[in-house]
C-alpha positions in Angstrom: -98.3 -141.7 70.5 -95.8 -143.0 73.1 -92.6 -141.0 73.1 -89.9 -143.7 72.9 -87.3 -141.5 74.7 -89.7 -140.9 77.6 -90.5 -144.6 77.8 -86.7 -145.4 78.1 -86.4 -142.7 80.7 -89.3 -144.3 82.7 -87.5 -147.7 82.5 -84.2 -146.0 83.7 -86.2 -144.3 86.5 -87.5 -147.7 87.6 -84.0 -149.0 87.8 -82.9 -145.9 89.7 -85.6 -146.4 92.4 -84.6 -150.0 92.7 -87.8 -151.3 91.1 -86.7 -152.4 87.6 -89.3 -153.7 85.2 -89.1 -157.4 84.5 -89.8 -158.5 80.9 -93.3 -159.6 81.9 -93.9 -156.3 83.9 -92.7 -154.3 80.9 -95.1 -156.1 78.6 -98.0 -155.5 81.1 -97.1 -151.8 81.5 -97.1 -151.3 77.7 -100.5 -153.0 77.6 -101.7 -150.6 80.3 -100.3 -147.7 78.4 -102.1 -148.8 75.2 -105.4 -149.0 77.2 -104.9 -145.5 78.5 -104.1 -144.3 75.0 -107.4 -145.8 73.7 -109.2 -143.9 76.4 -107.7 -140.7 75.1 -105.3 -140.2 78.0 -102.0 -138.4 77.5 -99.6 -141.3 78.4 -96.5 -139.2 77.8 -97.7 -136.7 80.5 -98.5 -139.7 82.8 -95.0 -141.1 82.4 -93.4 -137.7 83.0 -95.5 -137.1 86.1 -94.5 -140.5 87.4 -90.9 -139.9 86.9 -91.0 -136.4 88.5 -92.9 -137.7 91.5 -90.8 -140.8 92.0 -93.7 -143.2 91.4 -93.2 -146.7 90.1 -96.5 -146.8 88.3 -98.5 -144.5 86.0 -101.9 -143.0 86.8 -104.5 -141.3 84.7 -105.4 -137.7 85.3 -108.3 -137.2 87.6 -111.3 -135.6 85.8 -111.7 -132.9 88.4 -108.9 -133.0 91.0 -110.2 -130.1 93.1 -113.6 -129.4 94.5 -115.6 -126.6 93.0 -114.8 -124.2 95.8 -111.1 -124.5 95.1 -111.2 -123.8 91.4 -109.8 -120.4 90.4 -112.2 -117.9 89.0 -115.4 -119.8 90.1 -117.6 -118.9 93.0 -119.3 -121.9 94.7 -123.0 -121.9 94.8 -124.2 -120.4 98.1 -127.4 -121.8 99.7 -130.1 -119.2 100.0 -131.4 -118.6 103.6 -133.3 -116.1 105.5 -130.7 -113.9 107.2 -133.2 -112.3 109.7 -134.4 -115.8 110.8 -130.7 -116.9 111.2 -129.9 -113.8 113.2 -132.8 -114.4 115.5 -131.8 -118.0 116.1 -128.3 -116.9 117.0 -129.5 -114.2 119.4 -131.9 -116.7 121.0 -129.1 -119.2 121.5 -126.9 -116.5 122.9 -129.7 -115.5 125.4 -129.9 -119.1 126.5 -126.2 -119.1 127.2 -126.6 -115.7 128.9 -124.1 -114.1 126.6 -126.2 -111.1 125.6 
């Protein structure tokens, strides 16, 4: 359910950033909010985030904003490889470069 006070805060925010909503834009924004609500989105959180970030529009939450490797408490899947073969390839490359 749309928090009326938050909606009024969003309208005021738009005025503050010099992007006031016209009557038509307000109607369209409410229709957009209704669609997001039907999709199960938290529209109040979207409005609050837009206000806090100084945005003039609202955006749905991304399903997974961070890649797997950046999520806390999860270890990304490491490819399995032959360590000895990899070591030999590195040593061979170093010999070619006359490093060893």
